[in-house]
C-alpha positions in Angstrom: -25.4 0.9 -12.5 -27.4 0.1 -9.3 -26.0 -2.4 -6.7 -28.5 -4.5 -4.8 -26.9 -6.5 -1.7 -30.1 -8.1 -0.2 -32.2 -10.3 -2.3 -35.1 -10.3 0.1 -35.7 -6.4 -0.2 -35.7 -5.7 -4.0 -37.4 -2.8 -5.6 -39.7 -3.5 -8.6 -37.3 -1.8 -11.1 -34.6 -4.0 -10.0 -36.3 -7.4 -10.7 -36.6 -9.2 -13.9 -33.0 -8.8 -15.2 -31.0 -11.1 -17.4 -28.2 -12.1 -15.2 -24.7 -13.8 -15.4 -23.9 -15.6 -12.2 -20.5 -16.1 -10.6 -17.6 -14.7 -8.5 -16.2 -12.7 -11.7 -12.7 -12.3 -9.8 -10.7 -10.4 -12.4 -13.5 -10.0 -15.1 -11.6 -11.9 -17.5 -12.4 -12.7 -21.2 -14.4 -15.8 -20.0 -16.4 -13.6 -17.7 -17.0 -11.3 -20.3 -18.3 -14.0 -22.7 -20.9 -15.0 -20.0 -21.9 -11.6 -19.6 -22.4 -11.0 -23.4 -24.7 -13.9 -23.6 -26.7 -12.4 -20.8 -26.7 -9.0 -22.7 -28.2 -10.7 -25.6 -30.9 -12.0 -23.6 -31.5 -8.9 -22.0 -31.9 -7.1 -25.4 -34.3 -9.7 -26.7 -36.4 -9.4 -23.6 -36.0 -5.8 -23.1 -35.1 -6.2 -19.4 -32.0 -4.9 -17.5 -28.5 -6.5 -17.8 -27.4 -7.8 -14.6 -24.6 -9.7 -12.7 -25.2 -11.7 -9.7 -21.9 -12.1 -7.4 -21.0 -12.5 -3.9 -19.3 -10.7 -1.2 -17.3 -11.8 0.5 -16.0 -14.4 -1.9 -17.1 -17.5 -0.9 -13.6 -18.9 -0.6 -12.7 -16.0 1.9 -15.9 -16.8 3.9 -15.0 -20.5 4.2 -11.3 -20.0 4.8 -10.7 -16.6 6.1 -7.3 -17.3 7.0 -6.0 -18.5 3.7 -3.5 -16.6 1.8 -4.8 -13.7 -0.2 -6.1 -14.8 -3.7 -8.3 -12.1 -5.0 -7.3 -10.4 -8.4 -9.8 -7.7 -7.5 -11.4 -5.9 -4.6 -15.1 -5.6 -4.6 -15.0 -1.8 -5.4 -12.6 -2.5 -8.6 -14.9 -5.4 -9.8 -18.0 -3.2 -9.5 -16.1 -0.4 -11.5 -15.2 -2.8 -14.2 -18.6 -4.3 -14.4 -20.1 -0.8 -14.8 -17.8 -0.1 -17.7 -19.2 -3.3 -19.4 -22.5 -1.9 -19.2 -24.0 -3.8 -16.2 -27.1 -2.0 -15.0 -28.0 -4.2 -12.1 -25.1 -5.6 -9.9 -26.7 -8.1 -7.4 -23.8 -8.2 -4.9 -25.2 -10.5 -2.3 -23.9 -10.8 1.1 -22.5 -14.4 1.4 -23.4 -15.4 5.0 -24.7 -18.4 6.8 -28.0 -17.9 5.7 -27.1 -17.9 2.0 -24.4 -20.5 2.2 -27.0 -23.0 3.9 -29.5 -22.9 1.0 -29.8 -26.0 -0.9 -29.7 -25.7 -4.7 -33.6 -25.7 -4.9 -33.9 -23.0 -2.3 -31.4 -21.1 -3.8 -33.1 -21.2 -7.2 -36.6 -20.6 -5.7 -35.7 -18.0 -2.9 -32.8 -16.1 -4.5 -33.6 -16.3 -8.3 -37.4 -16.5 -8.5 -38.9 -15.0 -5.3 -36.1 -12.6 -4.5 -34.8 -11.1 -7.5 -37.4 -12.3 -10.2 -34.7 -13.1 -12.9 -35.9 -13.7 -16.3 -32.9 -15.6 -17.5 -29.4 -16.6 -16.0 -26.1 -17.4 -17.6 -23.6 -19.7 -16.0 -20.4 -21.3 -16.8 -20.4 -25.0 -17.4 -18.3 -25.6 -14.4 -20.8 -23.5 -11.9 -21.9 -25.0 -8.5 -24.3 -23.5 -6.3 -26.0 -24.3 -3.1 -24.9 -25.7 0.3 -21.8 -27.9 -0.2 -21.6 -26.8 -3.9 -24.1 -29.5 -4.6 -25.8 -28.1 -7.5 -24.3 -28.3 -11.0 -25.2 -26.4 -14.2 -27.2 -29.1 -15.3 -29.4 -28.9 -12.0 -29.6 -25.3 -12.7 -31.2 -26.0 -16.2 -33.6 -28.3 -14.7 -34.7 -25.9 -11.9 -35.2 -23.2 -14.6 -37.4 -25.4 -16.3 -39.4 -26.1 -13.2 -39.5 -22.7 -11.9 -39.9 -20.7 -15.0 -36.8 -18.9 -15.8 -34.4 -19.3 -18.7 -30.8 -20.8 -18.3 -28.0 -20.8 -20.6 -24.8 -22.8 -19.8 -21.7 -21.1 -21.5 -18.8 -23.4 -22.3 -15.2 -22.5 -20.7 -13.2 -20.3 -22.6 -9.6 -21.2 -23.8 -7.0 -19.7 -26.1 -4.0 -20.9 -27.9 -2.2 -21.4 -24.6 -4.9 -22.9 -22.5 -8.0 -22.4 -20.5 -8.9 -18.7 -19.5 -9.4 -18.8 -15.7 -8.7 -16.8 -12.6 -6.4 -19.3 -11.4 -4.2 -19.2 -14.7 -4.3 -15.5 -14.5 -2.9 -15.6 -10.7 -0.2 -18.1 -11.9 0.8 -15.8 -14.8 1.1 -12.9 -12.3 2.9 -14.9 -9.6 5.5 -15.9 -12.4 6.0 -12.1 -13.6 4.0 -12.5 -17.0 1.7 -9.5 -16.7 1.2 -9.7 -20.4 -0.1 -13.2 -20.4 -2.4 -12.1 -17.7 -3.4 -9.3 -19.7 -4.2 -11.7 -22.6 -6.7 -13.6 -20.6 -8.3 -10.5 -18.8 -8.7 -8.6 -21.9 -7.1 -5.7 -20.1 -4.1 -4.8 -18.1 -4.3 -6.2 -14.8 -4.7 -3.3 -12.3 -4.4 -2.8 -8.5 -6.4 0.1 -7.1 -6.4 1.9 -3.9 -5.6 4.8 -1.9 -2.4 6.6 -1.8 -0.8 6.3 1.7 2.0 7.9 3.4 5.0 5.6 3.4 8.5 6.3 5.0 9.5 8.7 2.4 12.7 7.1 1.6 11.9 7.5 -2.2 11.8 11.2 -2.0 15.2 11.3 -0.2 16.6 9.3 -3.3 14.9 11.6 -5.8 12.1 9.2 -6.6 9.1 10.0 -4.6 6.5 7.3 -4.7 2.7 6.9 -4.4 2.4 4.2 -2.0 -0.5 1.7 -1.9 -1.5 -1.3 0.1 -1.9 -4.7 -1.3 -3.5 -6.5 1.6 -6.0 -8.8 0.7 -4.9 -9.1 -3.0 -3.2 -11.9 -4.7 0.5 -10.6 -4.8 2.2 -10.5 -8.3 5.7 -11.4 -8.4 7.7 -9.2 -6.2 10.1 -6.8 -8.2 10.0 -3.9 -10.5 7.6 -3.0 -13.2 6.9 -0.8 -16.0 3.3 0.5 -15.3 0.8 3.0 -16.2 -0.9 5.0 -13.3 -4.4 6.5 -13.5 -5.1 9.1 -10.7 -8.8 8.7 -10.3 -9.7 11.6 -7.9 -8.4 14.9 -7.1 -7.0 17.8 -9.1 -4.4 15.7 -10.8 -6.8 13.3 -12.1 -5.3 11.5 -15.4 -3.0 8.8 -16.9 0.7 8.7 -16.5 3.6 6.3 -17.1 5.8 5.2 -14.4 7.9 2.4 -12.7 6.7 0.6 -9.8 8.1 -1.8 -7.1 6.0 -4.5 -5.5 7.3 -6.2 -2.5 8.7 -5.8 1.0 11.7 -3.4 0.2 14.5 -5.6 1.4 17.3 -2.9 1.1 15.5 -1.4 4.1 14.9 -4.4 6.4 11.6 -6.3 6.6 8.5 -4.6 5.6 4.9 -5.5 4.9 4.3 -6.0 1.1 3.0 -2.9 -0.8 3.1 -1.2 -4.1 5.3 1.9 -4.7 4.8 3.8 -8.0 7.1 6.6 -9.2 5.1 8.6 -11.8 7.3 10.0 -14.7 7.1 13.8 -15.1 4.7 14.6 -12.2 4.7 16.8 -9.3 1.8 17.2 -7.1 0.3 15.9 -3.7 -1.9 12.9 -4.2 -2.0 11.5 -0.6 -5.4 10.3 0.0 -6.4 10.2 -3.6 -7.4 6.8 -5.2 -5.2 5.5 -8.2 -5.1 2.5 -10.5 -2.1 0.9 -11.2 -1.7 -1.4 -14.5 1.2 -3.8 -14.6 2.7 -3.6 -18.0 6.1 -5.4 -17.9 8.2 -7.1 -15.4 11.6 -5.7 -15.1 13.7 -7.5 -12.5 13.3 -8.8 -9.1 13.8 -7.2 -5.8 17.4 -6.8 -4.9 19.7 -5.7 -1.8 22.5 -3.4 -3.2 25.9 -2.7 -1.6 24.9 1.2 -1.0 22.4 3.8 -1.8 24.3 4.9 -4.8 24.1 1.4 -6.5 20.3 1.5 -5.7 19.9 5.0 -7.4 21.7 3.9 -10.5 19.5 0.9 -10.9 16.3 2.8 -10.4 17.7 5.3 -13.1 18.2 2.2 -15.5 14.8 0.8 -14.5 13.0 4.0 -15.4 14.7 4.5 -18.6 13.6 0.9 -19.6 10.3 1.5 -18.5 9.8 4.6 -20.4 11.1 2.6 -23.5 8.5 0.0 -23.0 5.7 2.4 -22.5 6.6 4.4 -25.5 6.2 1.3 -27.7 2.8 0.1 -26.5 
């Protein structure tokens, strides 16, 4: 997969794609449906399959001090899109210039002159251009005017309700990772580098791989059954485990992070990249009377997590 970040300087081989357009936070089933429509058009026209998205997320750009809301970092999103067969990722820099384009200018300067897209696929709730003035209907009209194809995909829903990034965030905030996974089409994952913590887990007999969750939507704080993929280094592979997300109130006030205890594992993975999939929520964070009570609860948490993972 090739990543293109500037629509004004595009090589010939990167033009002409059939591309889905959106933020694709989470790359959930609704996003995958839009991508599959673009995939069919790419096959019919014998052109590359693309996705156009924006970085930073427009919501981050306009409200930089808002609470973290992203389900995925840009890197995680790119990895997921690559797994779905995307050949061209147009990860455009969202800045003053791009955000100030009118819908007409966005279509003419970015879609036609810049990227030369042959076909675009958007959701029916898609808005574009300055002030989100452009609608999906406007995109259809502009495609007819400027000579590119447009498909408007209906919003996706399941038996429970609409499939959306907002609904997924709500499920995670309420400690329902399986509901989030149902809408995502995959386990919700949090990716990052293993960083050094205070090493209390090692002293308790539960050494953990610590990871920052800064910038990401925080799931409900507490303990989870998880699957851990070590992505780099000599210990690459998939493992079961139990993880704690939160502020570790037993040991004072701390920044929220993710601490994963990897079952049946010994090795140094500081500095390596890992991906932690949330499987089941076990319990909330607690403050125990003493360390022995904490260790007893951790024993019980790990036993329960092993049972859950064995029955997936």
